[in-house]
N, C-alpha and C positions, 0 to 999 in steps of 0.2 A: 621360406621366403626366397625368392628369385635374388641374385646377386645384383641384378639391375633394377630392382624395385627401389623407388626413392624413399628415403627415410627421414626422420626429423628427430632432434634430440629435444627432450622435454625435461623439466625439472620434476623431481618427485613431488615437490611441494605445490606444484602448479604455477609457480612464479615464473617471471619472465627477466631475461637478462641477455647480455651479449652472446651467450652460448645458446641458451634455450630458444627454441623456435627456428634455429637454422636448420636448413634442409640440405641433404646431400643425395648424390646419385647412386650411393650404395652404402651398405651397412659398414663395409671396411673402411670408407673414408670417414664416416661418423665415428667409428671406434678410434680410428688414428687421432682425430681431433680431441676426443675425451681423454686419450691416453696422454696427449700433450699437456691437457688442462690439469690432469691428476699429478703428472710428473712435476708440475710446478709447485705443488703444495706439499708442505710438511705434514705430519700426522696431526691435523687441527680438527677439532670438534666442530668448527665453525664452517666447514666446507659443506658446500651444496651437492646434492646427489642427483644424478641424471640418468635417464633410460634412453634407449634408441628405439623408436617406434616406426612401424611402417605407414606411409602415407596412403590413404585410400583415394580412389578416383574422384571422391566428392571433396577432398581437402583442398 
């Protein structure tokens, strides 16, 4: 994956929230955002899980 390819954060359960659906100009920027999100959480079983996926040209 090119470091300049746009990416999106998606929730593993397919849900939408303030973080899911956000687009970033690079994987690193999305990763930094997820890192901030998870740093604010304690070891909670109620947290959501996210992935960073590349955006295709048709997205």
